[in-house]
C-alpha positions in Angstrom: 115.7 141.0 71.6 116.7 138.8 74.2 117.4 135.0 73.5 117.9 132.1 75.8 118.8 128.5 74.9 116.4 125.8 74.1 117.4 123.1 76.8 116.5 119.7 74.3 118.5 121.5 71.4 120.4 123.2 72.0 119.1 125.8 69.6 119.2 129.7 71.0 116.1 130.8 70.0 115.1 134.2 70.0 112.5 135.5 72.7 109.6 137.2 71.5 107.8 139.3 74.8 105.2 139.7 72.4 104.8 136.3 70.9 101.1 135.2 71.4 100.9 136.0 75.5 97.1 134.2 76.5 95.6 135.8 78.4 97.3 134.7 81.5 100.3 136.0 83.1 103.7 134.2 82.0 107.4 133.2 83.2 108.9 135.6 81.1 111.4 133.2 80.5 109.4 130.6 79.3 106.8 133.3 77.2 108.1 131.9 74.1 107.3 127.7 72.1 109.4 126.4 70.3 109.7 122.8 68.2 112.2 121.3 69.2 114.0 119.8 65.2 115.7 116.9 67.6 112.5 115.2 69.5 109.9 117.9 68.4 108.7 118.4 71.8 107.5 121.5 73.1 108.8 123.7 76.6 105.4 123.7 78.6 104.1 126.8 79.9 103.5 127.7 83.4 101.3 129.2 84.8 101.0 131.9 87.9 99.0 131.0 90.6 97.6 134.1 91.9 96.9 132.4 95.3 99.8 129.9 96.4 102.0 132.8 94.0 103.4 129.3 92.7 104.0 128.0 89.2 102.2 124.8 88.1 102.7 123.8 84.2 99.3 124.5 81.6 99.3 121.9 79.0 99.5 123.4 75.3 96.7 122.8 72.9 97.6 120.6 70.3 98.6 121.7 66.7 96.1 120.5 64.0 97.0 118.0 62.0 100.3 117.1 63.5 101.4 113.1 63.3 101.1 111.3 66.1 104.1 109.6 67.4 104.1 106.3 69.0 106.2 105.2 71.8 109.1 103.4 70.1 109.3 100.0 70.9 112.7 98.8 71.9 112.1 94.7 71.1 110.8 93.1 68.3 108.8 90.1 67.4 112.0 87.7 67.4 112.9 89.3 70.6 109.3 89.0 72.2 109.3 85.0 70.9 112.2 84.2 72.2 111.0 85.9 75.8 108.3 83.5 76.0 109.7 80.5 74.6 112.2 81.2 77.4 109.2 81.6 80.3 106.7 79.1 78.8 108.2 76.0 76.8 111.5 76.4 79.3 109.6 76.9 82.3 112.1 79.4 83.4 109.2 81.6 85.5 112.2 83.7 87.6 115.7 83.8 86.1 118.6 84.0 87.8 121.5 86.8 87.5 122.8 84.7 84.9 119.9 83.8 83.0 118.8 86.9 82.6 122.0 88.7 81.2 122.2 85.7 78.7 118.7 86.3 78.0 119.7 90.0 77.1 122.5 89.2 75.2 120.8 86.9 72.7 118.1 89.7 72.4 120.0 92.7 71.7 121.4 90.5 68.3 118.5 91.2 67.3 117.9 93.3 64.7 116.2 95.8 66.3 116.5 95.3 69.8 119.8 97.4 70.5 118.4 99.6 73.6 116.8 96.5 75.1 117.4 96.5 78.6 118.0 94.5 81.1 115.1 96.2 83.4 112.6 95.6 80.1 113.3 92.1 80.8 112.9 91.8 84.4 109.9 93.8 84.0 108.2 91.9 81.4 109.7 88.7 83.3 107.6 90.1 86.4 104.1 91.2 84.6 103.9 87.5 83.1 104.7 85.7 86.4 101.7 88.1 88.1 99.1 87.3 85.4 100.2 83.8 85.8 98.9 83.8 89.8 95.1 83.5 90.7 93.4 85.8 91.8 93.1 86.5 95.9 89.6 85.9 96.2 88.4 88.0 98.5 84.9 87.9 101.1 81.7 89.1 99.6 80.7 92.3 101.3 77.1 90.8 101.4 78.3 87.6 103.9 77.5 87.7 107.1 80.8 89.2 108.1 81.7 91.7 105.5 85.2 93.3 107.4 86.7 89.5 106.7 88.2 88.4 104.1 88.8 84.9 103.0 92.6 85.1 105.0 91.8 86.9 108.0 88.7 83.4 108.6 91.3 80.7 108.2 92.8 82.8 110.8 90.5 83.3 113.3 90.1 79.5 113.0 93.1 78.9 114.0 92.9 80.9 116.6 89.5 79.6 117.9 90.9 76.6 118.0 93.6 76.9 120.8 90.7 79.1 122.6 87.2 78.1 122.4 85.9 80.1 124.5 87.0 83.7 124.6 86.5 86.4 126.5 84.9 89.7 125.4 89.2 91.6 125.5 90.5 88.0 123.7 87.8 88.9 120.8 89.2 92.8 120.8 92.8 91.7 120.2 91.5 89.5 118.0 89.8 92.1 116.2 92.1 93.9 116.4 94.8 91.3 114.5 93.0 90.9 112.1 91.7 94.3 111.0 88.2 93.6 111.5 84.7 94.6 113.2 84.4 93.4 117.2 80.9 93.0 116.4 82.2 90.4 113.3 84.3 88.7 114.5 82.2 88.0 117.6 79.3 86.7 115.6 81.4 84.7 114.0 83.1 82.9 117.5 79.2 82.3 118.5 78.4 80.7 115.4 80.8 78.7 116.0 80.2 78.3 119.4 76.6 76.8 118.3 78.0 74.4 115.6 79.9 72.8 118.2 77.0 72.2 120.7 74.6 71.3 118.4 77.8 68.1 116.7 78.1 67.2 120.1 75.1 64.0 120.6 73.3 63.5 123.2 74.1 60.8 125.6 71.5 58.1 125.0 70.6 57.1 128.8 70.5 53.7 128.4 70.2 51.2 131.6 73.2 49.1 132.6 72.8 45.5 131.8 74.3 42.5 133.4 75.8 41.6 130.1 77.2 45.1 129.4 80.6 45.9 129.3 81.2 49.0 130.6 79.9 46.5 134.5 83.9 45.1 133.6 85.2 48.3 135.8 84.5 47.7 139.8 84.1 51.6 139.8 81.4 52.1 137.4 79.8 48.8 139.5 80.5 50.6 142.4 78.3 53.5 141.4 75.8 50.9 139.7 75.3 48.9 142.7 75.8 50.9 146.1 72.2 51.8 146.9 70.9 55.6 147.5 71.5 55.4 151.6 75.4 54.8 150.6 76.4 56.8 147.4 79.1 58.6 147.6 80.7 61.3 148.2 82.5 63.1 144.5 85.5 63.1 145.7 85.5 59.6 146.6 83.8 58.1 142.9 87.6 59.5 141.3 89.7 55.9 140.6 92.3 58.9 140.7 91.4 59.6 144.6 90.5 55.7 145.7 95.0 54.9 145.3 96.1 57.6 147.2 93.5 58.1 150.2 93.4 53.9 151.0 91.4 53.4 154.2 93.2 53.5 157.7 90.1 51.5 159.5 92.5 48.4 159.6 90.2 45.6 159.1 86.2 45.5 157.9 83.9 42.1 157.7 81.0 41.8 156.5 78.1 39.3 158.5 75.7 36.6 156.4 72.6 39.3 157.4 74.4 41.8 155.0 71.8 42.9 152.4 74.4 42.9 150.1 75.7 38.9 150.6 74.2 36.4 148.9 73.1 32.8 150.4 74.6 30.8 148.3 77.9 33.3 148.1 81.4 31.8 148.4 83.2 33.1 152.4 82.6 36.7 153.6 85.7 38.8 152.7 87.7 41.1 155.1 90.0 44.1 153.8 92.6 44.6 155.8 94.4 47.8 154.3 97.3 47.9 156.5 98.6 44.1 157.2 102.6 43.4 157.2 104.2 44.0 154.0 105.6 40.6 154.5 103.1 38.9 154.9 102.9 36.6 151.5 100.4 36.4 148.7 100.5 33.1 148.7 98.4 32.7 151.9 95.4 34.9 150.7 95.8 32.4 147.1 95.8 28.8 149.7 93.1 30.3 151.4 90.9 31.5 148.4 91.3 27.6 146.8 91.4 25.7 150.0 86.9 27.2 150.1 84.0 26.2 148.0 83.9 26.4 144.2 84.4 29.8 142.2 81.3 30.0 140.9 79.6 32.8 139.0 78.0 34.1 141.4 80.2 33.9 143.9 82.5 36.4 142.3 80.1 38.9 141.8 78.8 38.5 145.6 82.9 38.8 146.4 83.3 41.4 144.2 80.2 43.3 146.0 81.6 43.1 149.8 84.8 44.4 148.4 83.1 47.1 146.7 80.7 48.3 149.9 84.2 48.1 152.2 86.2 50.3 150.4 82.6 52.6 150.1 82.2 53.2 153.9 86.5 53.6 154.4 85.9 56.4 152.1 82.5 58.0 153.2 83.8 58.4 156.6 87.6 59.2 155.3 88.8 62.4 156.2 90.2 63.9 153.3 93.1 66.2 154.2 93.8 69.7 152.9 95.9 70.1 149.3 99.9 71.1 150.4 101.1 74.5 150.1 104.2 73.7 149.9 106.9 70.9 148.8 108.2 70.2 152.4 104.3 69.5 152.9 104.0 67.6 150.2 106.6 65.4 150.3 105.8 64.7 154.0 102.3 63.8 152.9 103.7 62.2 150.1 106.5 59.6 151.6 103.9 56.7 153.1 102.9 56.0 150.1 105.8 56.3 148.7 106.3 53.9 150.0 103.9 51.8 149.9 105.1 52.2 146.0 108.0 51.4 146.5 107.8 48.1 148.1 104.9 46.4 145.5 107.2 47.8 142.7 109.9 45.5 144.7 108.1 42.7 144.3 107.4 43.1 140.9 110.7 43.2 140.5 111.4 40.3 141.8 109.0 38.1 140.2 106.9 37.4 143.5 103.8 38.7 142.1 103.8 36.8 139.0 101.0 34.1 140.0 98.7 37.8 139.9 99.6 38.5 136.9 101.9 41.4 137.6 105.0 41.3 135.8 108.4 43.1 135.3 106.6 44.6 132.0 103.5 46.0 133.4 105.4 47.9 135.5 107.9 49.3 132.7 104.4 50.1 131.1 103.1 51.9 133.9 
């Protein structure tokens, strides 16, 4: 008879080819069962697969009456208590390498914990940390957007805040990044846009009264004081455009018969946009002070004349096209730059303090 060596206890075993062969073919080298006295493990028989011509393991029938062996514990209750005290009482949930080595040394000093290893200690701490970690909430499958999880919804909200009106291409990119369906992302975007539209209240159509604070703005007053026949163009309504595109007519005067003039108004106002830069503002101030006492009605009339003059000049002003090169921009902007330089020079030397324009005001602007 042939013999082989047991791979567990290294004892030589006699192979009996007629030993209770099952009804399926077996490899001759594994056609025996041997109870190893060291660990009572059995050599697992291998079954030949006729179709793939490969060996596959076959479960050996359990012997009746054999006691079930419990897995051997590497740590006792005292060692577990030491681990819990470190984790819960001391709050050391992620120990350092030195702490783990010291803890392992103390555990191995306990009776019955001699075989406790570092990998067991690390697994114990990892298991406890995972148990304390709160479960990550997930979107319900019955929600309106089943493919969007809660973390994806947070990222989508951040993307929507930056791009509140995305195109279909952008929505497709978002869906790909968030691993969601295009329909769910598009529906979510439409819902958020509807909420934003509903949250914006309609402006109340309240007519402007003379005491309204809005009328203190000359540009707003102009829009509500000029009749329909003098409606300003959209370009001329911008205060910025009013600054850069000043009228080119030398003098605009209003007669007393003007519908904007009042019988009790002060002197007629003149607008000269191309006065000499050396003209002192004191002349203008003295001219105004030499007239009759200024009343509230005269102030409104003077402002009406001034606004109407600005409106007429802007209405007849030819708007130049936008510059296409930097040289063209410098050429068009240079006259206004000279005007600003002269203005800032007068602000810096303090000659405009009597008009309420100080050096600090220029710096703030």
